[in-house]
C-alpha positions in Angstrom: 39.7 109.5 45.4 40.1 105.9 44.4 43.6 104.5 44.2 45.0 104.0 40.7 44.6 100.4 39.5 47.8 98.5 40.1 49.4 97.3 36.9 49.7 93.5 36.9 53.2 92.0 36.9 53.9 90.4 33.6 55.3 86.9 33.8 57.4 85.3 31.2 56.1 82.7 28.8 58.8 80.3 30.2 56.8 80.5 33.5 53.5 80.1 31.8 54.1 77.4 29.1 57.6 76.1 29.6 58.5 77.7 26.3 61.1 80.3 25.9 59.6 83.7 25.1 60.4 84.8 21.6 60.4 88.6 21.1 57.9 89.9 18.5 59.4 91.7 15.5 57.9 93.6 12.6 56.9 91.2 9.8 58.5 91.8 6.4 56.5 90.8 3.3 56.7 87.1 2.6 58.1 86.2 6.0 57.5 82.6 7.1 57.1 81.8 10.8 57.3 78.5 12.4 54.3 78.0 14.7 55.3 78.9 18.3 54.2 80.9 21.3 55.5 84.4 21.6 55.1 87.3 24.0 53.5 89.8 21.7 53.1 93.6 22.3 49.4 94.2 22.0 49.8 97.3 19.9 51.3 95.1 17.1 48.1 93.0 16.8 45.4 94.3 14.4 41.8 93.1 14.8 40.6 90.7 12.2 39.5 92.6 9.0 35.7 92.9 9.0 35.5 90.9 12.2 31.8 89.9 12.4 31.6 89.4 16.2 31.2 92.4 18.5 33.9 92.6 21.2 31.9 93.8 24.3 33.2 94.9 27.6 30.5 92.7 29.2 30.4 90.4 32.3 32.5 87.7 30.5 35.2 90.2 29.6 35.2 91.6 33.1 35.6 88.0 34.5 38.8 87.7 32.4 40.0 91.1 33.6 39.6 90.0 37.2 41.5 86.8 36.6 44.3 88.8 35.0 44.4 91.2 38.0 44.7 88.2 40.4 47.4 86.3 38.5 49.1 89.0 36.5 48.7 87.0 33.3 46.4 85.7 30.6 46.2 81.9 30.7 45.3 81.0 27.1 47.3 82.3 24.2 45.5 84.0 21.3 46.1 83.0 17.7 47.5 85.5 15.3 48.9 85.4 11.8 51.8 87.4 10.4 50.8 90.2 7.9 52.8 92.9 6.4 53.7 95.4 9.1 52.4 93.4 12.1 50.0 90.6 13.0 46.3 90.0 12.6 44.1 88.5 15.4 42.4 85.2 14.5 41.2 84.1 17.9 41.4 86.1 21.1 39.7 89.5 20.5 38.0 89.4 23.9 41.3 88.3 25.6 43.1 91.2 23.9 40.4 93.7 25.2 40.7 92.2 28.7 44.5 92.5 28.7 44.2 96.1 27.7 41.6 96.9 30.4 43.8 95.1 33.0 46.9 97.2 32.0 48.9 94.5 30.2 51.1 95.7 27.3 51.9 92.2 26.0 50.0 88.9 25.7 50.9 85.4 24.8 50.0 84.4 21.2 50.5 81.5 18.9 51.8 82.7 15.5 50.3 80.7 12.7 50.8 81.1 9.0 47.5 81.2 7.1 46.1 82.4 3.8 43.2 84.9 3.8 40.6 82.1 3.4 42.2 79.8 6.0 42.2 82.8 8.4 38.4 83.4 7.8 37.6 79.7 8.4 39.8 79.5 11.5 38.3 82.8 12.9 34.7 81.5 12.4 35.5 78.1 13.9 37.1 79.7 17.0 34.0 81.8 17.6 31.2 79.3 17.0 31.0 78.4 20.7 30.7 82.1 21.8 27.8 82.8 24.2 25.0 85.2 23.1 25.9 85.3 19.4 23.5 87.8 17.7 21.7 87.0 14.5 23.6 89.8 12.7 26.9 88.4 13.9 26.1 84.9 12.8 24.8 86.2 9.4 28.0 88.0 8.7 30.2 85.2 9.9 28.3 82.5 7.9 28.6 84.7 4.7 32.3 85.1 5.2 32.7 81.4 5.9 30.8 80.2 2.9 32.6 82.6 0.6 36.0 81.4 1.9 35.0 77.7 1.5 33.7 78.4 -2.0 37.0 80.0 -3.0 38.9 77.1 -1.5 36.7 74.7 -3.5 38.4 76.0 -6.6 41.6 74.3 -5.2 41.3 70.5 -5.1 44.0 70.2 -2.4 41.9 72.0 0.3 38.4 70.7 0.3 38.6 66.9 0.5 37.3 65.0 3.5 39.5 62.2 5.0 37.7 59.6 2.8 38.5 61.6 -0.3 35.0 62.9 -0.9 34.9 66.6 -1.9 32.4 68.5 0.2 30.4 71.5 -1.0 30.7 74.6 1.1 27.2 74.2 2.6 27.8 70.6 3.4 31.0 71.4 5.3 29.2 74.2 7.2 26.3 71.8 8.1 28.8 69.2 9.5 30.7 71.8 11.6 27.9 74.0 12.7 25.2 71.4 13.3 22.6 73.6 11.5 20.5 72.6 8.5 21.2 73.9 5.0 18.1 76.0 5.0 18.9 77.6 8.3 22.4 78.5 7.1 21.1 80.2 4.1 18.4 81.9 6.1 21.2 83.5 8.3 23.1 84.5 5.2 20.0 86.2 3.8 19.9 88.5 6.8 22.8 90.3 5.3 20.4 91.8 2.7 18.4 93.6 5.4 18.9 97.3 5.9 20.7 98.0 9.3 17.6 99.3 11.2 15.6 96.2 10.4 18.5 93.8 11.1 18.9 95.6 14.5 15.3 94.6 15.3 16.2 91.0 14.8 19.1 91.4 17.3 16.8 93.2 19.7 14.5 90.1 19.9 17.4 87.9 21.1 18.6 90.6 23.5 14.9 90.9 24.6 15.2 94.6 25.1 11.6 95.7 25.6 12.5 99.3 25.1 13.5 98.7 21.4 11.5 97.4 18.4 11.8 93.7 17.9 11.3 91.4 14.9 11.0 87.7 14.7 13.7 85.8 12.7 11.6 84.1 10.0 9.6 87.3 8.9 13.0 89.1 8.7 14.4 86.4 6.4 11.5 86.9 4.0 11.8 90.7 4.1 15.4 90.4 3.0 14.1 89.7 -0.5 12.6 93.2 -0.7 14.6 96.0 -2.3 16.4 98.4 0.0 13.9 101.1 -1.0 11.0 98.8 -0.1 12.6 98.0 3.2 13.0 101.7 3.9 9.3 102.2 3.2 8.4 99.3 5.4 10.5 100.7 8.2 8.6 104.0 8.0 5.3 102.1 8.2 6.5 100.0 11.1 7.5 103.1 13.0 4.2 105.0 12.3 2.0 101.9 13.1 4.1 100.7 16.0 4.0 97.1 14.8 6.2 94.6 12.8 5.0 92.2 10.2 4.0 88.6 10.8 5.4 85.8 8.7 2.3 85.7 6.5 2.5 89.5 6.0 6.2 89.3 5.2 5.5 86.5 2.6 2.8 88.7 1.0 5.2 91.6 0.6 7.9 89.3 -0.7 5.6 87.9 -3.4 4.4 91.4 -4.5 8.1 92.6 -4.5 9.0 89.7 -6.8 6.3 90.7 -9.2 7.3 94.4 -9.1 4.0 95.4 -7.5 5.0 96.4 -4.0 4.8 100.1 -3.2 4.2 102.2 -0.1 0.4 101.9 -0.3 0.4 98.1 -0.5 2.9 97.9 2.4 0.7 100.2 4.5 -2.5 98.1 3.7 -0.7 94.9 4.5 0.6 96.2 7.8 -2.8 97.5 8.8 -4.1 93.9 8.8 -4.4 92.9 12.4 -2.1 90.2 13.7 -3.4 87.8 16.4 -0.4 88.6 18.6 -1.1 92.3 18.3 -4.7 92.2 19.4 -4.9 94.1 22.7 -5.3 91.7 25.6 -6.8 92.3 29.0 -5.1 90.4 31.8 -6.2 89.7 35.4 -3.6 88.6 37.9 -4.3 85.0 38.7 -4.1 85.5 42.5 -7.2 87.8 42.3 -9.4 85.1 40.8 -8.0 81.8 42.2 -10.4 82.0 45.2 -13.4 81.6 42.9 -12.2 78.3 41.4 -11.2 74.8 42.7 -7.5 74.1 42.7 -6.4 72.6 39.4 -9.0 74.4 37.3 -7.7 74.8 33.7 -7.1 78.2 32.3 -9.6 77.6 29.5 -12.3 76.6 32.1 -11.6 79.8 34.1 -11.8 81.9 30.9 -15.1 80.3 29.8 -16.6 80.8 33.3 -15.6 84.4 33.4 -17.2 85.0 30.0 -20.4 83.4 31.0 -20.5 85.4 34.3 -20.0 88.6 32.3 -22.8 87.7 29.9 -25.2 87.0 32.9 -24.1 90.3 34.4 -24.8 92.2 31.2 -28.3 90.6 30.9 -29.1 91.6 34.5 -28.0 95.2 33.9 -30.2 95.4 30.8 -33.2 94.1 32.7 -32.7 96.7 35.4 -32.5 99.4 32.8 -35.8 98.3 31.3 -37.5 98.3 34.7 -36.6 101.9 35.3 
């Protein structure tokens, strides 16, 4: 029987940061906190409301757990904001999970006062550099981010650049994310997909061959279909074991916009053969390399094989006629 995991020794924040540890207390309505580092009981920290990023117990989380088990502490404080009855996590969900898995009961946090919109913007900003962000996560985060910026835009004291020029929400997102306006809006459109189709877009990034996958751009165009039409498409994809190409998705989008897309039209469009769904026959290269000089192009090899097969078929036909 394996020995029970030893509970890490909790060090004080004075040891970690040279800052006296401030005991966490319940937050009354309207309380104002000066920004500082405190030793926070984990059970007092609530996850961010509608947090768009999945907190996974993956290899990254396990690396943090191992570091905690070695040192007995978490190096980087999380950021929380006071809310009635406790605190809300802004940045540090993965660290919180790692602390819990490692047996810690408290973690260092910076308490920062924020409005709801400021909290959304800070949360998205802190998570933009995450590894392996799924399309569905980015879609939800970008939507929350844009809505928060748009609400802030109604206040002239919040959305001015240092030069005094007021930025529109999408312009600020473009500056900070490095993505084009069109790409930002494409991600936001993904929120209009039904969950089963959105999951297919995530599966393509994960590259899980055991699950159905869908390319990003066709999925964006399919987001313009009604939920009922998307459900009909899902049934067709499952029965035909295929997903639509970009051109097929555009056809369905156009018909949907005209109110002319029904199950029969979806089925007929999906039955059209896509080039990437034509069954291909592959021969391992090591089996045919000995028949060609080194450096022979793939196209030359293919052409030669086709010609050889044509000659073989002619010879077989001649033999049949002679019998």
